[in-house]
N, C-alpha and C positions, 0 to 999 in steps of 0.2 A: 715509341710512346704508346701507351695503352689507349684504346678508344672503343666506343660502342656505335652501333649502326641502327637506324630505323629506316624502313623502305616504304615508299608510297607510289601509287599509280604504276604498279607492276615493275618497280625498280629491281626487285630480286630476280625476276625473269630476264630483264634486260641485261643486268650485269652478270648474269649467269650464262648469257648467250652472246648476242651481238656486241655487247659492251664489256665482255669479260676481260679482254686485254687492257682496256682503258682503266678499269677498276684495279686490276692487279698492279699497274704502274702507280696509281695514286695510293693504293694500300701500302706499297713498298716505301713510298715517301713518308707516309704517316708513321710507319713502324720505325723508320730511321730517325725521325724527329726527336730531339731532346726537349724536355720541358724548359720553357723560357720564362724567367721570373725577373721582376724589377721592384725597386722600393716603391711602396705606395705613397701617394701624395695626399690621401684622404685624411680629413680631420679625425683624430682619435686613433689612427693606425699608421701614422706617418713613418715611413721606413720599413714597415713590415712587408714580407714578400707578397707580391701580387702577380697574377698572370700578365705576361708581356705580349700584347697583341702585335706590336710593331715588329719585334724581332721574329715572332712566329710567322707573321705574314711574309716577311722578307725571305726567311729560310725556305718556306714552302714554295714561294714563287721561283726562287733560284733553283731549287731541287727539281721542280716540275719542268722548268725550262731546259734542263739538261736532258730530259726525256722527250723534248719536242712539244711541250705544252706552253703556249704563249697567250698573251692577252688577246681577247676577241673584242674588237670595236663594236659598240652598239650602233646600228644603222642610223644615218644622219637624221631621218625623220622621226626617230624615237628618242634621240639624245636629250631633248628638252624635258621629256617626261621621265626618262629612266637612267640618265647618267652616261658616262663615257664608255665603260667597257666591263666585260666579265674578266675575272682574275686570270682564268686560264681556259683553254679549250683545245680539243683535238678530236678528229673524226666527227662524231655526232654528239659529243659529250661536252658540256659546259661545267666549269668548276668555280665556286666562290669560296674564298677564305673569309668567313663571316664572323668577325670578332668585334664589330662596332655596335652601335645602339640597335635595339631589337626591331624598330620599324623597318630597317633596311632588309630584313628577311623577306618581306613581302614585295619590296621593289625587285629583289633578285628573282623571286619565284614568278611574279607577274610578267616581267619582261621576257623571261625564258619561255613561259607559256605562250605569250604573244608570238615570239619567234617560231616556236614549234607549231602552233596552230596555223600560222600563215606560211609555213614551209619556207622561211626566209633563208637565203644563202648568206651565211655570216663569214666574214673574212677570217681565215684560219681554220675553218671547218671544211671537211670534204663533202658534207651533205647537211641538210637542215637539221637543227638540233633535235635530239630524241630524249636526252637525259640531262639532268642537273645534279651535281654533287655539291652539297653545302657542308663545309667543315667549320664547326664551331667548338666551343669548350663546354665541358660539363659544369653544372652549377656547384659541384663539389669544390671547384678551384676558386680561391680568393681572387676577385677581379673588381674593376671599377664599377660603380653603380650604373644601372640602366643598360649595361651591355647584354647582348643576347647570350642565353645559355641553352644547352642541348635539350634539357627537359622541358623548358618553356616552348622552344621551337617545335619539338615533337608533339606537344599537346595542341599547339595552334594549327599545325599542318594537318593533324588527324581530324580536328573539328572542321576545318575548312574543306578538306578533301571530301567529307561527307555531304557538304552543302553545295560545292561548286564542281563543275565539270573539268577538273584538271586532268590532262592526259600526258603531260611530259613526265617521264619517270624521274622521281626525286629520291636520292639517297642522302639522308641526313647523318652526319658523323659528329660524334661528341668526344673530344679529347679529354682524358681524365687521368686520375691517379687511382689505381686499384684500391677498393675499399679494404681497410685493414692494414694497408702499407704503413710502416712506422718510420721509414727513412727513404729518401730519394736523393739522387744526384741531378742537378739542374744547372743551366747557365744563368748566372746572376749578372744582369745588365744594368748599367747606370747611364743616365742622360743629363745634359746640362740643365734641362727643365722638362716639365711634363709634356710640353708641346713638341719638343725636339725629337727628330728621328735619327739624329746623329749619336751613335753610341760612344760614350766616353771610355767605357771599359766593359769587358765581358770575361768572366772567369767561371770555371766549373767549380761548383760548391756543393757541399753536402748539407741537407736540410732534414730536420726532424718533422714528422707528421703525426698529429693527433686528430681524433675524430669527434664530432659533436653533431647534434641535430637541432635545427631551428623549428620552432613550433609550426610554421606554415610550410616547411619543406618536407617533401616525401622522400628525401634522399639524405644521406649523411654528408656533412660538410668537413672538408679537410682544413685543418689549421696548420700552416706551414711556417716553420721558424728556422732561421740560420743556426747552425750548430757552432 
């Protein structure tokens, strides 16, 4: 799958050096990922193709696990503030598949920064965390309302990095469809209801893509339709 990257807090140096092997593994997983779509349940666009965060999360987790990336528990004394775990981790790198509501971006960054600043030994890592990879989707992809998108996350992290003393390396990744693409093949997933994580069916389908711009968006929007 196509994606773009934004680096903060010397992430380019880290993933070009000590973390190069870690990034190459995550990069290979992302390249092999196929776009996951599901019927929208939103008023006005019911049934239209939407980005499927559940299937995408599951596939990334399973693919990463095959390469030795496993969930990393949040230390007990931090769980009440920051939740149960990171989606994946290995060596000194933490990974989050961040497709949920946008406030969770800062939960993920802050808890990772706390662990790095305090040199915490996290279960599953061989040394205290030095880097965080956050995988999200581009705003070009149709998705549920209030979910995080790459361009928003990039703007927020850029502004906050200038104001706060963040020192954990952060690589932000945005899954996207290349601008100008007119057709794609993706997995079309259906569920019993919008809350369910149990897939009723998954088939490879061809979709047409057209492009438009919204007045407040600085990037083109992909309109995806079943052929």
